[in-house]
C-alpha positions as CSV (number, residue, x, y, z in Angstrom):
1,M,181.8,99.3,89.4
2,K,183.6,100.5,92.5
3,K,183.9,104.3,93.0
4,F,186.9,104.7,95.3
5,T,187.1,107.7,97.7
6,S,189.9,108.4,100.1
7,V,190.5,109.9,103.5
8,S,193.9,111.1,104.7
9,G,195.2,111.8,108.1
10,T,197.1,110.6,111.1
11,V,196.4,107.3,112.8
12,T,195.3,108.0,116.4
13,M,194.1,104.5,117.5
14,I,194.3,100.9,116.4
15,Q,192.2,98.3,118.3
16,D,190.6,95.0,117.8
17,H,187.2,95.1,116.2
18,F,184.7,92.4,116.9
19,V,182.3,91.8,114.0
20,S,180.8,88.5,115.0
21,S,180.3,86.1,117.9
22,D,182.3,83.6,115.9
23,E,185.5,83.0,117.9
24,E,187.4,82.2,114.8
25,L,187.1,85.8,113.6
26,N,188.1,87.5,116.8
27,G,191.3,89.4,116.4
28,C,191.1,89.3,112.6
29,F,189.5,92.7,112.2
30,K,190.9,96.0,113.4
31,L,189.4,99.5,113.9
32,M,191.7,102.3,112.9
33,S,190.9,105.9,113.8
34,I,192.2,108.7,111.6
35,L,192.4,112.4,112.4
36,G,192.2,114.5,109.3
37,G,194.0,117.8,108.8
38,D,190.7,119.6,109.2
39,G,190.1,118.0,112.6
40,S,187.6,115.4,111.3
41,I,187.7,111.9,112.6
42,V,187.1,108.8,110.5
43,N,187.2,105.1,111.5
44,F,188.3,102.4,109.1
45,V,187.4,98.8,109.6
46,I,190.5,96.8,108.6
47,S,189.7,93.3,107.5
48,P,191.9,90.4,106.5
49,T,191.3,91.4,102.8
50,T,192.4,95.0,103.2
51,Y,195.4,95.7,101.0
52,F,198.3,97.6,102.5
53,L,200.5,99.0,99.8
54,D,204.0,97.4,100.0
55,H,202.7,95.4,102.9
56,V,203.8,98.1,105.4
57,M,203.1,98.0,109.1
58,V,201.0,101.0,110.3
59,S,201.1,102.3,113.8
60,V,199.7,105.2,115.8
61,G,201.2,108.5,114.6
62,D,201.7,107.4,111.0
63,R,200.1,109.5,108.2
64,I,198.0,107.3,105.9
65,T,195.4,107.5,103.2
66,G,192.6,105.0,103.3
67,F,190.5,104.1,100.2
68,Y,187.0,102.8,100.4
69,D,184.1,102.1,98.0
70,A,181.8,105.2,98.1
71,N,178.9,103.1,96.6
72,V,178.7,100.9,99.7
73,P,176.1,101.9,102.2
74,V,177.4,102.9,105.6
75,I,175.8,103.2,109.0
76,L,174.9,106.7,110.1
77,I,177.1,107.1,113.1
78,Y,179.7,109.6,114.2
79,P,182.6,109.3,113.6
80,P,181.8,107.8,110.2
81,Q,183.0,104.2,109.8
82,Y,184.1,102.8,106.4
83,Q,185.3,99.4,105.2
84,A,188.9,100.0,104.1
85,H,189.8,98.4,100.8
86,I,193.3,99.9,100.5
87,I,195.6,101.6,103.1
88,V,198.7,103.6,101.9
89,K,201.3,104.9,104.3
90,D,202.2,108.4,103.1
91,N,205.6,108.7,101.4
92,P,206.9,112.1,100.3
93,Y,208.6,110.5,97.3
94,Q,205.5,109.0,95.7
95,N,201.9,109.8,94.7
96,V,199.1,107.2,94.8
97,K,195.8,107.1,92.9
98,V,193.2,104.5,93.1
99,D,190.6,104.8,90.3
100,F,189.1,103.2,87.3
101,F,191.3,103.7,84.2
102,N,189.6,103.5,80.8
103,S,190.8,102.0,77.6
104,Q,193.1,105.0,77.0
105,L,194.5,104.6,80.6
106,V,192.8,107.9,81.7
107,S,191.4,108.0,85.2
108,S,187.6,108.3,85.7
109,D,188.0,111.9,86.9
110,G,190.0,112.8,83.8
111,Q,193.0,114.0,85.9
112,L,195.7,111.4,85.2
113,Q,196.8,109.5,82.1
114,L,199.2,106.6,82.4
115,N,202.1,106.0,80.0
116,I,203.2,102.5,80.8
117,S,206.8,101.6,80.0
118,S,208.3,98.2,79.5
119,F,209.9,98.6,83.0
120,T,206.6,99.4,84.8
121,P,205.7,96.4,87.1
122,I,202.1,95.5,86.7
123,L,201.1,93.3,89.6
124,L,198.1,91.6,91.4
125,Q,197.5,92.4,95.0
126,N,199.4,89.3,96.0
127,D,202.5,90.6,94.1
128,Q,202.2,88.1,91.3
129,P,202.6,89.5,87.7
130,F,199.5,90.6,85.9
131,T,200.0,89.6,82.3
132,L,197.0,91.2,80.5
133,N,196.3,94.8,79.5
134,P,195.5,96.8,82.6
135,A,193.2,99.2,80.7
136,S,189.5,99.3,81.7
137,R,190.1,98.2,85.2
138,N,190.4,99.5,88.8
139,L,194.0,100.3,89.4
140,L,196.2,101.4,92.3
141,V,198.9,103.5,90.6
142,V,202.1,104.6,92.4
143,Y,203.8,107.4,90.5
144,G,206.1,110.4,90.8
145,P,206.4,113.4,88.6
146,T,203.6,114.3,86.1
147,T,203.3,116.7,83.2
148,F,201.3,120.0,83.6
149,S,198.9,119.0,80.9
150,I,195.3,118.1,81.4
151,P,195.1,115.2,82.0
152,A,198.5,115.1,83.7
153,Q,200.6,112.3,82.3
154,T,203.0,110.1,84.2
155,T,205.0,106.9,83.8
156,P,204.0,104.9,86.9
157,Y,206.6,103.4,89.3
158,K,204.2,100.5,89.9
159,I,200.6,99.4,89.0
160,I,198.5,97.1,91.2
161,V,195.4,95.7,89.5
162,I,192.4,95.5,91.8
163,C,190.5,92.4,90.8
């Protein structure tokens, strides 16, 4: 099971990243540098399979959050370099959580419970409808206001199932 962790910050650089001598792959990978609010620097490797929420274009100066699998080994270099699974461009009108949601639709950290309405779009990463129950899966949840309970409850704006 993937354990998603995130890093937020401002994009300071985007450049081509060469991962192989295979000419066919040249230009398909990017290296994106992020400057965190605490002054830390993190590099994300952006591959053709990295999912950008709402398929947005990201450029230098944008505030983003990058999600990666914390269970995947990483090389010991500075700044740290992670394989980005999901990139979300910050939006003051929405919150985003990427996590495993159990059969009761509670996140693995116990902080968020989903109350899905009949109007909540549940999609695959390719924007096609997901027709099964999203419980007991890794989900990208876009939501707004929550209750002050523990866990906080919300009716999501959108759910993306991470297959």
